[in-house]
C-alpha positions in Angstrom: 0.0 0.2 -0.5 2.9 2.4 1.2 4.4 1.5 -2.3 1.0 2.2 -4.3 1.0 5.7 -2.6 4.4 6.7 -3.6 4.4 6.0 -7.1 1.3 8.2 -7.3 2.8 10.8 -5.5 5.2 10.5 -8.1 3.0 10.3 -10.8 1.2 13.6 -9.6 4.6 15.0 -8.9 5.6 14.5 -12.7 2.2 15.9 -13.8 2.5 19.0 -11.7 5.8 20.0 -13.3 4.5 18.8 -16.9 1.8 21.2 -16.3 3.9 23.9 -15.3 6.4 23.5 -18.0 3.6 23.7 -20.5 2.2 26.9 -18.9 5.7 28.1 -18.7 7.4 27.5 -22.0 4.9 29.2 -24.6 6.0 32.4 -22.3 9.5 31.9 -22.6 9.6 30.8 -26.5 7.5 34.2 -27.0 9.9 36.1 -25.0 12.8 34.8 -26.8 10.9 35.4 -30.5 10.2 39.7 -29.1 14.1 39.6 -28.3 15.5 37.9 -31.4 12.9 40.5 -33.6 13.9 43.5 -32.3 17.7 42.5 -32.0 19.8 43.3 -34.7 23.1 45.8 -35.6 21.9 46.4 -39.1 25.4 45.9 -40.3 26.5 42.9 -42.6 28.8 39.8 -41.3 30.7 37.9 -43.2 29.5 34.3 -43.0 30.8 32.1 -45.4 34.2 32.7 -48.0 34.3 29.7 -49.9 35.9 29.1 -53.7 36.0 33.2 -54.1 32.2 33.2 -53.2 31.6 36.0 -50.3 28.5 35.7 -48.4 27.5 38.4 -45.6 24.0 38.2 -43.4 22.3 41.3 -41.9 19.9 41.6 -38.8 17.6 44.1 -39.2 15.1 45.0 -35.9 11.9 44.4 -36.7 12.4 41.4 -38.8 13.1 37.3 -38.0 15.1 36.3 -41.0 18.2 38.0 -42.0 19.2 39.3 -45.2 22.0 37.7 -47.6 24.8 39.6 -49.6 26.8 37.5 -52.3 29.9 38.7 -54.1 31.9 37.0 -56.6 33.7 37.3 -59.9 32.5 35.6 -63.0 34.8 34.7 -66.1 31.4 35.7 -68.3 29.9 38.4 -70.5 27.3 40.8 -69.3 24.8 39.2 -72.3 25.7 35.5 -70.6 24.9 36.3 -67.3 21.6 38.0 -68.2 20.7 35.5 -70.0 21.1 32.7 -67.6 19.1 35.3 -65.5 16.5 36.3 -67.2 15.8 33.2 -69.8 14.3 29.9 -69.7 18.0 28.4 -70.9 19.1 27.9 -67.3 15.8 26.1 -66.6 16.7 21.9 -66.3 20.2 22.9 -64.9 18.6 24.7 -62.1 15.3 22.2 -61.7 13.0 24.9 -62.8 9.4 24.0 -63.9 6.5 25.3 -65.9 8.6 28.4 -67.0 6.6 31.4 -68.9 7.4 35.1 -69.4 4.8 37.5 -70.3 4.1 41.6 -70.4 7.7 42.1 -71.7 9.3 45.4 -72.5 12.7 45.8 -73.7 14.7 48.9 -75.2 17.8 50.6 -75.3 18.3 51.6 -71.5 15.5 49.4 -70.1 14.0 46.0 -69.6 11.0 44.6 -67.8 9.1 41.7 -67.6 6.8 39.4 -65.3 7.7 35.5 -64.8 6.6 32.4 -63.4 7.7 29.2 -62.6 7.9 26.2 -60.2 10.5 25.0 -58.1 10.8 21.8 -56.0 13.0 22.7 -52.7 14.5 20.2 -50.1 11.9 18.9 -47.4 10.6 20.2 -45.7 9.7 23.0 -47.5 8.5 21.6 -50.6 7.6 22.7 -54.2 7.1 26.6 -54.1 5.7 29.2 -56.9 7.3 32.1 -57.9 5.4 34.8 -59.5 8.1 37.8 -60.2 8.5 41.1 -61.8 11.9 41.8 -62.8 13.4 45.2 -64.2 17.0 46.2 -65.4 19.1 48.8 -66.6 22.7 49.5 -67.3 24.4 52.7 -66.5 25.9 54.2 -69.8 29.0 55.9 -68.4 30.2 52.4 -66.0 28.2 49.9 -67.6 26.9 48.8 -64.4 24.0 46.4 -64.7 21.1 46.6 -62.1 18.7 43.8 -62.1 15.7 43.9 -59.4 13.8 40.6 -58.8 10.2 41.4 -57.0 7.8 39.1 -55.7 4.4 39.5 -57.9 2.0 37.1 -56.1 -0.8 39.0 -57.4 0.2 39.0 -60.8 -1.9 35.5 -61.6 -4.3 33.5 -59.8 -3.1 31.0 -57.2 -2.6 27.4 -58.4 -4.0 24.5 -55.7 -1.6 22.2 -53.4 1.1 24.9 -54.5 2.8 27.7 -52.1 3.3 30.9 -53.7 6.3 32.9 -52.6 5.3 36.4 -51.8 8.1 38.3 -50.0 11.0 38.7 -52.5 13.4 41.5 -53.3 16.4 40.5 -54.9 18.8 43.1 -56.3 22.1 42.1 -58.6 24.7 44.4 -59.6 26.6 43.4 -62.6 29.9 45.4 -62.7 32.6 45.3 -65.3 36.3 45.2 -63.7 39.5 46.0 -65.5 40.7 42.2 -65.8 37.5 41.3 -68.4 35.7 39.6 -65.7 32.4 41.1 -64.0 31.9 41.2 -60.5 28.5 39.8 -59.4 27.1 41.2 -56.2 23.7 40.2 -55.2 21.5 41.4 -51.8 18.5 39.0 -51.2 15.3 39.5 -48.7 13.3 36.5 -49.3 11.1 34.5 -47.1 10.7 31.2 -48.9 7.6 30.5 -46.6 6.0 27.4 -45.5 6.1 26.0 -41.7 10.1 25.8 -41.6 10.9 27.8 -38.5 13.0 31.5 -39.2 16.2 30.3 -37.2 16.5 27.2 -39.5 15.9 29.3 -42.4 18.8 31.6 -40.8 21.2 28.9 -40.6 20.6 27.6 -43.8 20.8 30.9 -45.6 24.5 31.5 -46.3 24.8 27.8 -47.7 22.4 28.2 -49.6 23.0 31.6 -51.2 26.8 29.9 -51.5 25.8 26.6 -53.2 23.4 28.6 -55.7 26.0 30.9 -56.5 28.5 27.7 -57.5 26.2 26.4 -59.7 25.8 29.9 -61.5 29.3 30.1 -61.9 29.5 26.2 -62.9 27.0 27.0 -65.6 28.5 30.1 -67.1 31.7 28.0 -67.9 29.9 25.2 -70.3 29.5 26.3 -73.7 25.9 26.2 -73.4 25.7 29.8 -71.4 28.6 31.4 -73.7 28.3 33.9 -76.5 24.6 35.2 -75.8 23.5 38.3 -77.6 21.9 41.3 -76.4 21.6 44.5 -78.4 20.9 46.8 -75.8 23.5 45.6 -73.5 27.3 47.7 -73.9 29.9 44.8 -73.1 33.0 45.3 -71.2 35.3 44.1 -73.8 35.4 40.9 -72.3 38.7 39.3 -73.0 39.8 35.8 -71.6 43.2 36.2 -72.3 43.3 39.2 -69.4 41.9 36.8 -66.8 44.2 34.2 -64.8 
């Protein structure tokens, strides 16, 4: 009888502890969330430097997700890079499906178009649909090309059973340099959505973008992605002999 009472007392103590934890834990999580959300230096911090690709992250007070900045050099022409960024040529190599372009406007100093496509991403994210507005311009003096990529989730009707990305603002700067190469700088402010906790997204961001940019660099070295033509882009007189 005494053993039964001791067992019951232990069970009651365990249940009491579990009840206290269930009441306190959400409060602690909420406090940690607000501390994280309101933290941040608003300064870029180097997170990865690998194979000539540098990745920085930036935490802004009021935002849970970090912004990402990437910098690397490419042995390519401006037109080759833009052909990969703006066209459907790389869809198969990048895993992009159902690529479409519409409402395209192009002239001597400006390019604008809407794109839509699907991309299968690793578990637990799954398939994402992107509807994007892309506009591009080139500075006539410096020859720097700026490409802005913005989410445009309201442009087309939603697709059933496929989550659409609604928060995306990426900026690419393509700067011709003296060696004949192009320096690519990219700043990304994006939320891929889904139930994946933001702290996991932040942890993965630097590695994901480093891998993405390595893929871009590798693709641009293939013959398929060379010698693109763009009559509205002034090149930097790229000369492979100048690049070691």
